C-alpha positions in Angstrom: -23.1 -8.4 11.1 -19.9 -8.0 13.6 -16.7 -7.9 12.4 -13.3 -7.9 14.5 -10.5 -6.7 12.2 -6.9 -6.3 12.9 -5.4 -3.1 10.6 -1.9 -1.6 11.0 -1.9 -4.1 14.5 -5.2 -2.9 16.1 -8.2 -4.8 16.9 -11.4 -3.6 16.8 -15.1 -4.6 16.6 -17.9 -3.0 14.4 -21.6 -3.9 13.5 -21.0 -3.6 9.6 -23.1 -4.7 6.3 -22.3 -7.9 5.0 -22.2 -6.7 2.2 -19.5 -3.9 3.1 -16.3 -3.8 0.8 -13.0 -3.9 2.9 -12.1 -0.6 1.0 -14.9 1.4 2.5 -14.5 -0.4 5.9 -11.2 1.4 6.4 -12.3 4.7 4.9 -15.5 5.1 7.0 -15.6 2.4 9.4 -11.9 2.9 10.7 -11.4 6.3 9.7 -7.9 5.4 7.6 -8.4 7.5 4.4 -4.8 6.3 2.8 -6.4 4.0 0.8 -7.9 5.3 -2.1 -11.0 4.5 -4.0 -10.3 5.1 -7.4 -12.3 3.1 -9.7 -14.8 0.8 -8.0 -13.8 -2.0 -10.9 -10.9 -3.6 -9.1 -8.9 -1.9 -12.2 -6.9 0.6 -10.7 -4.9 -0.3 -7.7 -5.4 2.9 -5.7 -7.2 0.7 -2.9 -4.4 -1.9 -2.7 -3.6 -2.6 1.1 -1.7 -6.0 2.6 -4.1 -8.8 3.9 -1.4 -10.9 5.7 1.4 -9.6 3.5 0.1 -10.1 0.3 -1.1 -7.2 -1.8 -4.7 -7.1 -2.6 -7.3 -4.7 -4.1 -9.5 -4.2 -1.3 -12.3 -3.2 -3.6 -12.5 -6.8 -4.4 -13.0 -7.6 -0.8 -15.2 -7.6 1.9 -14.8 -6.8 5.5 -15.9 -9.1 6.3 -13.7 -12.1 4.4 -10.5 -9.8 6.8 -12.2 -11.0 9.6 -9.2 -13.3 11.5 -6.5 -12.0 8.8 -4.2 -8.6 9.2 -4.9 -5.7 7.1 -2.0 -3.0 6.8 -2.6 0.3 5.1 -0.6 3.2 3.8 -0.6 4.5 7.6 1.8 1.7 8.6 4.0 2.1 6.2 6.0 5.2 9.0 8.1 3.9 11.4 6.6 4.9 14.8 9.5 8.0 14.6 7.4 8.8 12.0 10.3 8.5 9.4 9.6 7.1 6.2 9.9 3.3 5.6 12.2 2.5 2.4 9.6 2.9 -0.4 8.1 5.7 1.3 11.6 7.3 1.0 12.6 5.9 -2.2 9.5 7.5 -3.8 10.7 10.9 -2.5 14.1 10.4 -3.3 13.2 9.3 -6.7 10.3 11.6 -7.1 7.7 8.4 -8.0 4.9 10.3 -7.5 2.8 13.4 -9.2 -0.6 14.0 -7.9 -0.2 11.2 -5.2 -3.7 9.4 -5.9 -2.2 6.3 -6.9 0.9 6.6 -4.5 -1.1 4.8 -1.8 -1.6 1.6 -4.0 1.6 1.8 -5.3 3.9 2.0 -2.1 1.2 -1.3 -0.5 2.0 -3.0 -3.9 6.2 -2.3 -3.8 6.1 -3.1 0.1 4.2 -6.6 -0.8 7.2 -6.5 -3.9 10.2 -6.0 -1.4 8.7 -8.1 1.1 8.5 -11.3 -1.3 11.7 -10.3 -3.9 14.4 -7.9 -2.1 16.1 -7.0 -5.5 13.8 -6.9 -8.3 14.5 -6.5 -11.9 12.9 -4.1 -13.6 10.3 -6.7 -15.1 9.4 -8.1 -12.3 8.6 -4.9 -10.7 6.5 -4.2 -13.5 5.0 -7.6 -13.3 4.0 -6.3 -9.4 3.2 -3.6 -10.5 0.6 -4.3 -13.7 -2.6 -3.9 -11.7 -1.7 -0.6 -10.2 -2.4 2.5 -12.7 -0.3 5.8 -12.8 -1.6 8.5 -15.0 1.3 10.8 -14.0 4.5 9.5 -13.8 5.3 7.1 -17.0 6.1 4.4 -14.0 9.7 4.9 -14.9 10.6 6.9 -11.3 8.6 4.0 -9.7 10.7 1.7 -11.1 13.8 4.0 -9.9 11.9 4.2 -6.0 11.9 0.6 -6.0 15.6 0.1 -6.8 16.2 3.0 -4.6 14.1 1.2 -1.3 16.2 -2.0 -2.2 19.3 -1.0 -2.1 18.6 0.9 1.2 16.6 -1.5 3.3 17.5 0.3 6.6 16.1 3.5 5.1 18.6 6.7 3.8 21.7 6.9 5.5 23.5 10.2 7.4 24.5 11.3 4.0 21.0 11.1 2.5 19.7 14.7 2.9 16.6 14.4 5.2 
C-alpha cells in the first residue's frame, strides 16, 4: 500500500505493508531511530511521538493511519541551530535521564503536556506521563525537568551554562 506521511515537516511517499506499525515505519523506512521500541505491548511509552500535536504510542498506530496527519519525532525537538528545546534542556539541567532509553518518549510526552498546559503541577505531570515508564530515575528528576522547561519556555538564558 502506498502512504504519504509528513514526519518532522518532511512529506514522503513509500510503499508499506498495511499492517506496518508507525514505530517501525519511522525507524525502518524513514530511518528516524530516535523513537525507541521498548515493549511492543504499548506499556512503556518509549515509542511516544506526536500525532497532530497529541502524544501517542507509535506502536499502537498503523503507518496507514498516519496518512494525512503530522507526525513529530524526538528528532524534531532541537532548534534549527542545534540548540535544545526547553524540554530537552530541562532534562539536561535537571538530570532527567540516566540510561536514556525512555528519554525520547518522555521528551515527546512532556512536549505535548507543556504545549497544552504551560505550567503544570506535579500531579498534572504525573498524569501526563503515566503511560511512560522509566526504570532508572525514580521520576523526581523528570518532574524537575518539566518544571525547568515550564519556567524557561524560550530556553536557557545566557546566564545558564551550556
